[in-house]
C-alpha positions in Angstrom: 5.8 -7.1 21.4 6.2 -9.2 18.3 7.7 -12.1 20.4 4.8 -11.9 22.8 2.3 -12.0 20.0 4.0 -15.0 18.4 4.1 -16.7 21.7 0.4 -16.1 22.0 -0.2 -17.5 18.5 1.7 -20.6 19.4 -0.3 -21.1 22.6 -3.5 -20.9 20.6 -2.2 -23.4 18.0 -1.0 -25.8 20.7 -4.3 -25.6 22.6 -2.7 -24.2 25.8 -4.5 -20.9 25.7 -8.1 -20.7 27.0 -10.5 -18.0 27.9 -12.4 -17.7 31.1 -16.1 -18.2 31.1 -18.3 -15.9 33.1 -19.4 -17.9 36.1 -22.6 -15.8 36.7 -23.9 -16.0 33.2 -26.3 -18.7 32.1 -24.9 -19.9 28.8 -26.5 -21.6 25.9 -24.8 -24.8 24.8 -25.5 -26.4 21.4 -27.3 -29.6 22.5 -30.6 -30.9 21.3 -33.6 -28.5 20.5 -35.4 -29.9 23.6 -32.4 -29.2 25.8 -31.9 -25.8 24.3 -35.6 -24.9 24.9 -35.4 -26.0 28.6 -32.2 -23.9 29.0 -33.7 -20.8 27.4 -36.7 -21.0 29.7 -34.7 -20.9 32.9 -33.8 -17.2 32.6 -35.3 -16.1 35.9 -32.4 -17.4 37.9 -30.0 -16.1 35.3 -31.5 -12.7 35.4 -31.1 -12.5 39.2 -27.5 -13.6 38.9 -26.8 -11.2 36.0 -28.3 -8.3 37.8 -25.8 -8.8 40.6 -22.8 -8.3 38.3 -21.1 -5.0 37.8 -20.1 -5.7 34.2 -21.5 -8.7 32.5 -19.2 -8.9 29.5 -15.5 -8.3 29.8 -12.7 -8.5 27.3 -11.2 -12.0 27.1 -8.6 -12.9 29.7 -5.8 -15.4 29.1 -5.0 -18.1 31.5 -1.4 -18.8 32.3 0.3 -21.2 29.9 3.5 -23.2 29.9 6.5 -21.2 28.7 7.7 -22.3 25.3 11.3 -22.8 24.2 13.0 -19.7 22.7 13.8 -21.5 19.4 10.1 -22.0 18.8 9.4 -18.4 19.7 12.1 -17.2 17.2 10.7 -19.4 14.5 7.2 -18.0 15.1 8.5 -14.4 15.0 10.2 -15.2 11.6 7.0 -16.7 10.2 4.9 -13.8 11.5 7.2 -11.2 9.9 7.2 -13.0 6.6 3.5 -13.7 6.2 1.6 -11.6 8.7 -0.2 -9.1 6.6 -3.5 -9.6 8.3 -1.8 -9.6 11.7 -0.3 -6.2 11.0 -3.7 -4.9 9.9 -5.3 -6.2 13.2 -2.6 -4.5 15.2 -3.3 -1.2 13.4 -7.0 -1.7 14.4 -6.1 -2.0 18.1 -7.9 -5.3 18.4 -7.3 -8.8 17.2 -10.3 -10.6 15.9 -10.6 -14.3 16.7 -13.6 -16.1 15.2 -14.7 -18.7 17.7 -17.8 -20.9 17.6 -20.6 -20.9 20.2 -19.9 -24.1 22.1 -19.2 -25.2 25.7 -15.5 -25.8 24.9 -12.7 -23.6 26.4 -12.2 -20.5 24.3 -15.6 -20.6 22.8 -18.1 -17.7 22.7 -21.1 -17.9 25.0 -24.7 -17.2 24.1 -26.5 -15.4 26.9 -30.2 -14.7 27.3 -30.2 -11.3 29.0 -34.0 -11.2 29.2 -36.7 -13.5 27.9 -40.0 -12.4 26.3 -42.1 -10.6 28.9 -39.1 -9.4 30.9 -38.0 -6.2 29.1 -39.8 -3.2 30.5 -42.0 -1.3 28.1 -41.7 -3.9 25.4 -43.7 -6.4 27.4 -46.6 -3.9 27.7 -47.1 -3.8 23.9 -50.4 -5.5 22.9 -49.3 -6.4 19.3 -46.7 -8.7 17.9 -45.2 -5.8 15.9 -45.1 -3.7 19.0 -43.1 -6.3 21.0 -40.5 -6.9 18.2 -37.2 -5.2 19.1 -36.5 -3.9 15.6 -33.4 -1.7 16.4 -30.7 -1.4 19.0 -28.5 1.7 19.4 -25.3 1.8 21.5 -24.6 5.1 23.1 -22.1 5.4 26.0 -22.5 2.3 28.2 -26.1 1.9 27.3 -28.1 0.1 24.6 -31.3 1.8 23.5 -34.2 -0.2 22.3 -36.5 0.6 19.3 -39.9 -1.0 19.4 -43.7 -0.1 19.2 -46.5 -0.3 16.6 -47.4 2.9 14.7 -50.0 1.0 12.6 -52.0 0.1 15.7 -51.1 3.3 17.7 -49.8 1.4 20.7 -48.0 4.4 22.3 -46.9 6.3 24.1 -44.0 3.9 24.5 -41.5 3.9 27.3 -37.9 5.0 26.7 -36.0 1.8 27.5 -32.2 1.3 27.8 -30.0 -1.6 28.9 -26.9 -0.5 30.9 -24.4 -3.2 29.9 -22.0 -2.3 32.8 -24.6 -2.4 35.5 -26.4 -5.3 33.8 -29.9 -3.8 34.3 -32.7 -2.2 32.3 -33.7 1.4 32.8 -37.2 2.4 32.0 -37.3 6.2 31.4 -40.0 8.7 30.7 -42.9 7.9 28.3 -42.1 9.0 24.7 -44.9 10.7 22.9 -44.6 8.4 19.9 -46.2 5.1 18.8 -43.0 3.5 17.6 -39.2 4.0 17.3 -37.7 2.2 14.3 -34.6 4.2 13.5 -31.7 5.7 15.5 -28.8 7.9 14.2 -25.6 9.2 15.7 -24.9 12.8 14.8 -22.7 15.5 16.3 -22.0 13.4 19.3 -25.7 13.0 20.1 -28.1 10.1 19.6 -31.3 10.8 17.6 -34.5 8.7 17.4 -37.1 9.2 14.7 -40.6 9.7 16.1 -42.2 7.4 13.6 -45.7 8.4 14.6 -45.9 11.3 17.2 -49.0 11.1 19.3 -51.5 13.9 19.3 -52.1 14.6 15.6 -51.5 12.8 12.3 -49.8 15.8 10.7 -46.7 15.9 13.0 -43.2 14.8 12.5 -40.0 15.3 14.6 -37.1 13.6 16.2 -35.9 12.9 19.8 -32.4 13.9 20.8 -30.3 12.4 23.6 -27.3 14.5 24.6 -24.2 12.9 26.1 -24.2 13.6 29.9 -27.9 14.7 29.8 -29.0 12.1 32.4 -30.5 9.9 29.7 -33.5 12.2 29.2 -34.7 12.3 25.6 -35.5 15.8 24.4 -38.4 16.3 21.8 -37.0 18.6 19.2 -39.2 21.2 17.4 -41.6 19.8 14.9 -40.5 19.6 11.3 -42.8 22.0 9.4 -45.3 20.1 7.3 -44.0 16.7 8.2 -46.3 13.7 8.7 -44.4 10.9 10.5 -40.6 10.7 10.6 -38.9 7.7 9.0 -35.2 7.2 8.1 -32.3 9.4 9.0 -28.7 9.8 7.8 -25.8 12.1 8.4 -24.2 13.7 5.4 -21.9 16.6 5.0 -22.1 17.4 8.7 -25.9 17.7 8.6 -28.7 15.4 9.6 -31.2 14.5 6.9 -34.7 13.0 7.8 -37.3 11.5 5.6 -40.9 12.4 6.3 -44.4 11.7 4.8 -47.5 13.6 3.8 -51.3 13.5 4.1 -53.3 12.7 1.1 -52.7 15.3 -1.6 -50.0 16.9 0.5 -46.3 17.5 0.4 -43.7 15.0 1.6 -40.2 16.3 2.3 -36.6 15.3 3.1 -35.8 17.8 5.9 -32.3 18.8 7.0 -30.9 20.4 10.1 -27.5 22.0 10.6 -28.1 22.7 14.3 -28.9 19.3 15.7 -32.6 19.5 15.2 -33.3 23.0 16.5 -34.4 24.3 13.1 -35.3 22.5 9.8 -35.3 23.3 6.1 -36.5 21.4 3.1 -34.0 19.6 1.0 -36.2 17.6 -1.4 -40.0 17.6 -1.7 -42.7 15.6 -3.5 -46.2 16.7 -4.2 -48.7 13.9 -3.8 -51.5 13.6 -6.4 -55.1 13.8 -5.2 -56.1 10.8 -3.1 -52.5 9.7 -2.6 -49.8 10.3 0.0 -46.0 10.1 -0.1 -43.3 8.8 2.2 -39.5 9.1 2.2 -38.7 6.1 4.2 -35.0 5.1 3.9 -31.9 7.1 3.9 -28.1 6.3 3.8 -24.9 8.1 3.0 -21.4 7.5 1.8 -18.7 10.2 2.1 -19.8 11.5 -1.3 -23.6 10.9 -1.7 -26.9 10.7 0.1 -29.4 8.0 -1.0 -33.1 8.5 -0.4 -36.0 6.1 -1.3 -39.7 5.9 -0.7 -43.1 5.5 -2.4 -46.0 7.6 -3.7 -48.9 5.5 -2.2 -51.6 5.5 -4.9 -53.2 2.7 -7.0 -50.7 1.3 -7.8 -47.9 2.4 -5.4 -44.9 4.0 -7.2 -41.4 3.7 -5.8 -38.8 6.4 -6.2 -35.1 6.9 -5.3 -32.9 10.0 -5.4 -29.2 10.8 -4.9 -27.9 14.1 -3.4 -24.3 14.9 -4.0 -24.2 18.0 -1.9 -25.1 20.3 -4.9 -28.0 18.8 -6.7 -30.5 15.9 -6.7 -30.6 13.2 -9.4 -33.1 10.4 -10.0 -32.3 6.7 -9.7 -34.1 4.7 -12.4 -35.2 1.1 -13.1 -36.5 0.4 -9.7 -38.3 -2.8 -8.7 -42.1 -2.3 -8.3 -42.4 -3.8 -4.9 -40.7 -3.6 -1.5 -38.5 -1.1 0.2 -35.1 0.0 -1.1 -32.7 0.1 1.9 -29.1 1.3 1.5 -26.3 -0.6 3.2 -23.0 1.2 3.0 -19.9 -1.1 2.6 -16.4 0.3 1.8 -18.0 3.7 1.2 -20.2 2.2 -1.5 -24.0 1.7 -1.7 -25.4 -1.8 -1.7 -29.2 -1.3 -2.2 -31.2 -4.2 -0.6 -34.8 -4.8 -1.6 -36.9 -5.7 1.5 -40.5 -6.9 1.7 -41.2 -4.8 4.8 -39.5 -3.0 7.7 -36.2 -4.4 8.9 -36.8 -6.0 12.3 -40.5 -6.1 11.8 -40.8 -9.2 9.6 -39.4 -7.7 6.4 -37.2 -10.1 4.4 -34.5 -9.4 1.8 -35.8 -9.9 -1.7 -32.8 -8.8 -3.8 -29.5 -6.9 -4.0 -28.7 -4.0 -6.3 -26.0 -1.5 -7.1 -26.2 2.0 -8.6 -24.5 2.4 -12.0 -24.7 5.8 -13.7 -28.0 6.5 -12.0 -29.5 3.1 -12.8 -30.3 0.4 -10.3 -28.8 -2.8 -11.5 -29.3 -6.3 -10.0 -26.2 -7.9 -8.4 -25.3 -11.2 -6.8 -26.3 -11.6 -3.1 -23.9 -10.2 -0.7 -23.5 -13.6 0.9 -24.3 -16.7 -1.2 -27.1 -18.7 0.4 -27.9 -16.1 3.0 -30.0 -13.0 3.2 -29.5 -9.9 5.4 -32.0 -9.5 8.3 -30.6 -6.4 9.9 -27.3 -4.6 10.5 -25.5 -2.1 12.7 -22.7 0.1 11.6 -19.9 1.6 13.7 -18.0 4.6 12.2 -14.3 4.7 11.5 -12.1 5.7 14.5 -8.4 6.2 15.0 -8.2 2.5 16.1 -10.6 0.7 13.9 -11.9 0.9 10.3 -15.6 1.2 9.6 -17.3 -1.9 10.8 -20.7 -3.3 10.0 -22.3 -6.1 12.0 -24.7 -8.0 9.9 -27.4 -10.4 11.1 -28.2 -13.0 8.4 -30.6 -15.9 7.8 -30.5 -19.0 5.6 -33.5 -20.6 3.9 -33.7 -23.1 6.7 -34.1 -20.4 9.2 -30.5 -20.7 10.7 -29.2 -17.3 11.6 -25.6 -16.0 11.9 -23.6 -12.9 12.7 -21.0 -11.5 10.3 -18.4 -8.7 10.6 -17.9 -6.7 7.4 -14.9 -4.5 7.2 -14.9 -2.8 3.8 -15.5 -5.6 1.3 -14.2 -8.4 3.6 -16.8 -10.5 5.4 -16.0 -12.7 8.3 -18.3 -15.1 10.1 -18.4 -14.2 13.8 -20.8 -17.0 15.0 -23.7 -19.1 14.0 -26.6 -18.5 16.4 -28.7 -21.1 18.2 -32.3 -21.6 17.2 -34.7 -19.9 19.6 -37.8 -21.7 21.1 -41.4 -20.9 20.2 -40.6 -19.9 16.6 -38.9 -16.7 17.9 -36.1 -15.2 15.7 -33.4 -12.5 15.9 -34.4 -9.2 14.5 -31.8 -6.6 15.5 -28.1 -6.4 16.2 -25.6 -4.0 17.8 -22.1 -4.2 19.2 -21.2 -2.7 22.6 -18.5 -3.5 25.2 -17.1 -6.6 23.5 -20.5 -8.2 23.0 -23.0 -8.6 20.2 -26.5 -7.8 21.4 -29.5 -9.2 19.6 -33.2 -8.3 19.9 -35.9 -10.8 18.9 -39.3 -10.8 17.4 -40.9 -11.8 20.7 -39.2 -9.1 22.7 -36.2 -10.9 24.1 -32.7 -9.5 24.5 -29.7 -11.9 24.0 -26.0 -11.5 23.6 -22.9 -13.2 22.3 -19.9 -12.4 24.5 -16.2 -12.1 24.0 -16.2 -10.9 20.4 -12.6 -9.4 20.5 -9.5 -10.1 22.5 -7.0 -7.4 23.1 -4.1 -7.4 20.7 -1.7 -7.6 23.6 -3.4 -10.8 24.8 -4.2 -9.3 28.2 
């Protein structure tokens, strides 16, 4: 096994290893902006070709290479044994990560426009720019579920939309009685979606649940008593926590369920003053603590943040006066990012903080010269550590994808610029591809993210 791995490394170094490109996928090549625009606008033929495929993105395959002399293989084995700490770590993870640029050269990643603006069912029917922005992507099984809609303009009910990556097709399901879906959460082997604004009455709040093997039908769970809207979600201590809001002068609550949404109880409540309303909007959890943030919307608006350690709640102090406080968990630690608005809906990172002894303290940016746009987290498994896929942006508008494993960040690929002032807004990993939603309602992908450790 070690010899085979070293042989593979030498083939890469000598340029004799290449990866096959998908013949049916229309790929983006980094030429001029004018050429890129023309390429991106020819997706109709691509979509017909893509729909004919059984599985659009496959793990990398290695072309046959000339056999190398055994002395070179032995030397490579010795070098790998002496200085291969990262290689050992990759083998433990089950996959070997190879950063490759997006180019038209052999072995490069390929950028694929899965669907252009106006081609994603449900999304294209939205009458507002916020409604058409794909703000979240949730992998579940072989499908990718799309979060979109506009609760501020009440553009629902929205259609439940999924993209089957193995069949290379969109699936438009039943109408969902909500104006917008912004947040998904895996819990107890099921996928949950927060009904940001359930239709029918203002003073409602609940979640949708998708069970594995349920035929892809979302189930509306019982209403959360007293909830107004449903915002962020997080799993902590084997339970699902949900942030909700209130009417003016009412009670907002963090609700928790221990039976996958069948019943709810209050975990934390805030009484709104007369003429004001409260919203718990963002939640996140490490293995030890749950972080919750939100605002009391009065004149002026007052931010708040709390920590739940499984036994009692504590207050986080010294909060910035504007923006949302959104938790990003890296290496089982909170990084609190200050955003100007909703992730995936035009919100931008304003600052980065950490929590020290109950106080929010400013810290250096997670990535120098870049801000976080959105991220998607995959839990730890028996083959891989916790992984976070982060979509970033520079001041000049250039966007990139990073992989964060613990505190280690690695550039995956720099992304091409999109035409018509479009930009990437959401990210998720599924079936060896990174999928990216855009502000104009397009779905794109970067394929061949990992190669099997065996080189097969």
